[in-house]
Structure formats: structure tokens, C-alpha cells
N, C-alpha and C positions, 0 to 999 in steps of 0.2 A: 312134524316137529321141526325137521330140518328147514322146510320152507319158511316157517315162522321165524326161526332164528336168522335165516338169510334176509328176510324182509326187514327185521329189526336192525340188523347190521347195515343194510342198504339205506334205510331211513336215517341211520346215525350220521350220514354224511352232512345232514343239516346242522349238526353240532358245530361245523366249521363256519357256518354263515355269520355268527356273531363276531368271529375273528376278523372277517373281511369288512364287516360294518365298523368294527373298531379301527381298522386301518384307514377306512374312509374318514372317520372322525380325526385321525392323526393328520390326514391331508388338510383338513379344515384348520387344525391347529397350526400346521406349517404355513398355510395361507395367511393366518393372522400374524405369525412371526415375520413372514416375508413382507407383508404390508407395513408392519411397524418398522422394520429395517429400512425399507425403501423410503418411508416417510422421514425417518431420522437422517437418512443420507441426503435427501432433498433439502432438508433444513440446514445441513452443514455443508452444502455443495460449495459455497464460496469461502468457507473457513477451514475445511479439512485439508490435510496434506495429501499429496499424491498417493503415498503409501496407504493412508487410511481409506481413501477412496477406492483404491484397488482391492484392499481387504474387504470393504463393504460390498463391492461388486462380486467378488469371489464368494462371499457369504450368500448373496442372492442366487448365484449360479448353483452353489452347493445345495441350497434349499430347493431350488427348482428340480435339480437332479434327483434329490431324495423323494420329492413328491411324485415325479415320474416313475421312479422305482416302485413306490408303493402302489401306484395305479397299475403297473404291470403285474405286480403280485396279486392285487385284488382281482383284476380281470382273469388272468390265467388260472389262479388258484380256484376261483369260484367256478369257472367253466370246466376245469379239469377234475375237481373234486366234489362239487355240489350240484350244479345244474347249468345247462346251457342258457346263455342270455338270449332272450327272444327279441333281438334287435337287428336281425339279418338284413332288413331292407333300409336301415338308416344310413343316410349319406355320409355321416361322420364316423361310421364304424371303422376302427383301426384295421388295416389290412391283415395284421398278424393275428387278430383275435380268432379264436377257434382253431388256429393252426399251430399254436405254441404248445408243445407237449412239455413233459417234465425236463427233458434235455434242453429244449429251447429256453425254457424258463430259467434254468440253471445258468445258461450262457448270458441271457439278458441281465440276470441278477448280478453275476460276477462282473460283467462289463460295467454296470452302473456303480458297483462298489469300487471298482478300480478308478472310474472317473471321479467319484466323490473323494476318494483317497488322494488322487492327484491334485484336486482343488485344495484340499486341506494341506498338502505338501507345499503347494505354491504359496498359500497364506503363511505357512511356517517360514519359508525362505525370505519373505519380506521382513520378518522380525527375527531372523536367525541369531542376531547378536544377543537376544534375551535368553537363549537356550544354551545348554552345555553341548559339547561335541557328542557326548553319550546320548543325550536326548534326541539330537538330530539323527544320529546313527540309528537308533531304535525306531524312530518314525519312518526313516527310509526303509528299514528292514521290514516293517509292517506293510508298507506299500508294496515292496517287492514280493512279499508273501502273497498278497492279493493278486499281483500280476502273474506270478508263477502258478498259483492255484488256477487262475483263468486259463492259462496255457495248458495245464495238465487236464482240466475239465474238457477243453476242446480236443486235446489229443485222445483222451479216453473215448469221447463221443465218436471221433473219427475212426478209432480202432473198432468200436462196436458196429458202426455202420459198414465198415469194410468186411467184418466177420459175417454180417447179415447178408451181404451181397454175394458171398461165396457159397 
């Protein structure tokens, strides 16, 4: 009976696969949004102000960072929780694939979130006059929370690794 329960639980890992497929669909949606933004930016290249152009470029960077973050989550999550990807000999296989554990995934995730937050903060400062001081303050606080969380995650991982080596 125990073996059957363990087999069912082990096979249950496949319940996560639809989540990763959904994230892949989200990347396709981001690609559509990216393409639309790029197209509109090209159309207005000669008429847009410098600030509008910078915001549009930062939006493209933000979208690309988010797509990369989703890809990291898909690859790492699938390999860590569902099944190994059978692409070992492919020349384009990312060097980190198969080597990123939960701790590494956490670091990559928080790093990408901090980068996305920084881009959003840059976009905010271009139109800072449209916001109140309180709104700007809280947006900076949210960004700093992400940064501090990243540092604390890294510190926690460092302490755990040090404890393991002793």
C-alpha cells in the first residue's frame, strides 16, 4: 500500500506541467505585446519626445526581462519538479540548465525582480511630476524591499552553505 501511495505522489509531479505550459503561453503574450510596442515606437520615432522614446525603450527592456524571468522559471521549475529536459547535446542549451537548484532559482528570480523594479522606477522618474511625493516614496520603498530581500536571500544561502561545509 505504501509503495502505491508513493507512486501516486511521485506521478503527481506532472500536475505542475500545465503551470509551466501556461507560463510559456504568457511568454507568447509578452512577445505579442513587445512586438506591438516596438511597432508603435517605430511609427512615432520622428514625432515622439525624448521622454516618450525613453519610456518606450524601458518598457521593451522591462518586457524582455520579464520574458527571461519566465523562461528561467519554466526551465528550472520543470527540471527541478517534473522531469529532466532531454536536450543535453543541444548546442544552445543554457549553461545553467540542470545546475540551478531551488536556491539558485530563488537568486535568479529575485535578481530579475529587482531589475524589473529598477526599470519601472526609471520610468517613474521620467514622469515624476505627475506623482505625489507619497507615491514616489512608496514606489522607492517597494523597490528597496526587493533589493533588501535579495540581499537577505543571498545572506541566508551563504550562511547555509557555510554551515554545510563545517
